[in-house]
C-alpha angles and dihedrals in degrees: 000000000000125000108109118108094196132040119290112239102172136040122184123185125203118244090248091054093233102103134042134186121212118195131200132167096273106026147018122213131199115216133195105223092197093063099016089230127136113250102183140358126212111213123188137182120271093244094062116050127197117258100185141331119197145151122258111240114269091355142100092230123112121205120205124187126189135199091261090063093252113145123196131186119213134189110244098216102041098020090224117153107252098185146327125230113240119254119274121257115283093238092058114088095182114143109207114235109141129044139189131180129196118244092253091054096234104111126050119196117200131186139168144144095349141063092252129098122204119210116199127193104219094196093061096024090229135129102240103171143020117198119202115209125204116297093245088070108085100168138010120232102183140001130189137167119235110232117235126200094214105043098074091236097307094120116200104180114081124189115214121191113199132197089262090070095248120123113209123195114213134185103231093205100058096015090234121158105231103180142322138215130209130038138228090258093047107031127185120243098189139340143193133202122221116247093249092049096238102113138036120203117199133183109216127214091248090059099256125130116228126193117199127195110225093202090060094046096052142356094209092086125076088009111156118239116275116271121250091236114059127192124201111230136167115264115246115246097229138094114275126221090255089077096053123103131182117211121196113201124173095329094313124107120219110204119209126218112280141170121274093241093053116084123194125187119206128184119214115228116220114232112252118215112231120206091214097070092166091082093051093083095147096060101079118186117233129223099036112161119216093212094052089048091052090050090051090048094052090048098051102019093233143034121262112274094232094054101033095101092049092049093048092050090049093047093047092042093220112200095207092218102188097176095052092046093048090050088056091047091048090064088071130220115341116241091238093061102040091103097034090128090066093059097034109033099192114184095218110073090200093058091045091052093048091047090051092050093046093048091047091051090050091048091050089048093053126007094220093067091064089063099038106108097195097048095094089053090051094046101041097082090053092045090054092046096047099033091131093056114040094179093059089044092054094046093047091053091045091050090048092052094047096048112020096031095053115152092007094120101043093097095037129191086027122069117271100279093182093055092045090050090054089052091048091050090050092049092047091051096049101034118014092172093061092046091049089051090053090050093048091052093046093245118148134190089267087070104038100032112022097060089056093048100044092051094036089231093298093128098051100038136061122238095264093046092047092051091050091051094051091045086066095037094056091044096055142049116297089252089070090080090063090048089055089055092052092043090052090055092047093049091050094048096118097057092038092056089056091056119088105161126078091228090058091051092047092050091047095055094045100050138054120272135194100266136138105235091202089064091051091051092049090049090051091053089048091052090050089058100037100044115104118243095243093063098027113120091227089076092065102029124075124230123265115296117188126213118269124250104232103040135358113259120257111260110210104142094126138079097282096190091058092049092043090047092049091044091048092048092047090048090048092049090047092050091046090050091049091049091047091050091048092049091045090050091048091049090049090049091049092048090048090049092049092047091047091050090047091050091048092051091048090050091049092051091047091050091050091050091048091050093051092048091046091052093053092046090051092052091052090047092052092053092048091047092053091052091047091049092057092047091048091053091055090046091048093057092050090046092052091053091049091047091056091052092046091048091056091047092047092051093053092043092048091052091052091045092051092052091047090048091053091051092047092051093053091049090049090051090053093047090047091054091048091049091048092052092048091047092052091048091050091047090052092049091047091050091051092049091046092049091049090050092049091050090050092049091049090050090050091048091050091048091048092050091047091052091046090051092048090048092049090047091051091048091049090049092049092046091048093048090046091050092048091046091049090049091049092047092048091047092047092047090050091047091050090048090049091048091049091048090045091049091051091046091050092050090050092042100058092111094051120112123271095249092057092050092049092052092048092048092050091049092048091048092052092046090049090049090050090049092050092049090048092050090051093049091048091053089051089052091050090056092051098040094110092057101097095182095060098034095096093049090050093052090049091050091051090049092051092048092048090048090049091049090049090051091050090047090052091049090047089048092051090046092050091050090050091048092050092050091046091048091054093050092046092048089053095044103029112024091175095063108153123236091228093066091049090050090053090050092052091049089051091052092050092048092047101044104023101026089226129139125204090250091053091049090052093047092050090047090052091049092050091048090050094050103039110012097154095049093049092048093053093048095047107112096180105065094109094045116107109252093200091078093058128067121242095251092058097044090066091069094054110086117230097022123109111229091211094064114100130198132188116266095212097059115117094343094151091051091050093050090051093049089045091060091048090048091052091051091051090048090054091050092048091049091052092049090046091053091051092049092048091054091052096044108046092157096066111128117254094243092052091047089052092049092048091048089050090052093048092052090047 
């Protein structure tokens, strides 16, 4: 539930518990507690701040009060302004701060910085009563009505908490003070009353929590209505319960005198130890020894932070005289410190207000303090330190002035020359070089000592250092403060000797410097011990004197005639200024009255002149009006005659016009019907033409699509035929290259052994058979290329056949490799290997890998020769080869050779062996080249690699 830019100081909840209003200084916001969403925001100008916004009890009305005392009432649902209370009387200077409303929402009580209470009747929106409280009450902190079970919500008892810490309970009808709680010694900070009106809980200034029973305090509250039958009885001669009070102090209950028949039960509250003992300034320990404290201080260099305030109050022996302090505060703000914010613009308004009250109390205590310019600088550190207890703050400053500021005011309004002389003598005794440097630079004690004294070191030390210094100052003789000043100068000797200008010295003693305060304190103790008695400050300063219990001592150690003279002169000047202002105000009022009378006379003469001129104009107007009236009568008669004639003419003209209008309407109806018929005919013709156009466009679109399809079909046919032709050409070129290579290999391989030729012939026969089968299948595919439905199946069939052929080629290649390796081994082991065994081995390989018998090979060869004799003859690369070197079973696989032809096996054997060796060497070279090419071209397709490997083996 964020949305406020400044802190929230008030929260008001509706009686239903659904809505809540949060108030800050600049805005008030209405929240829905069911959804936790903001419903409305009240923005105001910066010049007028919000004082409080709250709901009326058991009502949908919202009251808002601002700093200018304006109060508005708003409707909760619609947020419409219902009414505004009228302004307060001019003679009342009450600034509204606190508010209280009766439970029935009829009476609003308002208080502020005054001893007056305003009571508003919200039904009539009128101020019906002003209650004046005792004069000792200067401002009201809190007000609250006590609920009563028998008044139907129209509460009559109002509790008022003043600035003196006493809460008084008043009957607003008869303005009678019923009872009060709290005392001047034990004031109340804030309080709250239980919803049933039986108990009052108050937080005291000393930190304790007191609970009061209202029934014991008075019998006027929760009293039942008087009976109808009344009996006269003698009054008992004893104290009633209305005179009883219960006071709760520090966990102990003090019981008042009471009657025997009245019983009061009181619960004792156990004291709760608070870890933050710094705020418990009213619980002083007893039995503290100054010597033990000094021993503790010299051991640790400072007092514990939690107990410092207790120790200071014990060392200073503060009397805590509440009555004397309140009497000084009751005198109000001193005239010398009314405008203190102009000279000392402190950011915190609370500190500024406390400083103003403390300075006013000091000025009322002694007249010289109202004219001392440096007193706020001296008091501000203590004001900031004791801002939660103004009494202790005042008494600490007063004790400091009486003891540590002795002889400061003897040369008033000049600085204390005697004190500065003592400091100069001390400095000259302990460090003549530094004093001589000051004299050479024209620097006096008013520059190097007085700034430290008048600000009590607050400008040159941090908070922790300042507290450590005053731990030692309050624990020693008042002369120790002067020793601290001298020690500070001695410890800062090095930087001071480097300074030569007065501005540098002035800046040095008004700003913080890099210095260890522990060294300064040790040096001060050393000076206390080493200083001779003739120049020691103890000889001229008295010992410590605490404040008295009953009344504060009279402070008159100053030239009274100077202060009285200054006071008299200031009072005289002030009175003269007041008289001058009064006379000036009276002169201004007289001038304003004369000017006002003069303006009134001038206005009266102007009015008289205007009246006379207006009377003459009216007479002239009346004469002219009479003439005009006669002329208008004559004109009226003529106009009536003309009107009669015009009426007759208009009647006849209107009749003719009506007839003509009827005829025109009928003609227009006929023309409209004709136009409608023509329009429908034209629409029909246009629809026919449009339909014909659409049909033509559709026909053209269909024709265009048909042509596009035909064109695409033709392109697909051409592309397919081109691809097939390219494949056939590539395949034929490869076949021719293979035949050429095979022919060359056969020519070079004439001297190879019979077994090698038989294997090669069988492989060539199988390859030729595979090529023929592939050509035949391709031709079949060319015939069926226009059949789109079976095109895909045909391509798949071709792919399967090619894959099968490649597998068979790989098996044949592996078989040929195995045969070649076996041949080599057999040639080495058995040179007389017979051709018949090799023939059987080749037949076994063909039956195993190609599933072909010699009879099938012969039959296929005969079929191929029958179908394509010329083509086979042209492709036959073995016509010139001697068939005598091959067996009959292998000659059947060579196209163009008759198997019945026989040749001699012994012919040219030597030549064949020689050529066989050459052929083997070439095969080795080709294998090596093929290996190198295969390493360089890893991306060669598998079919091409198989064909190249087949060629290399061949």
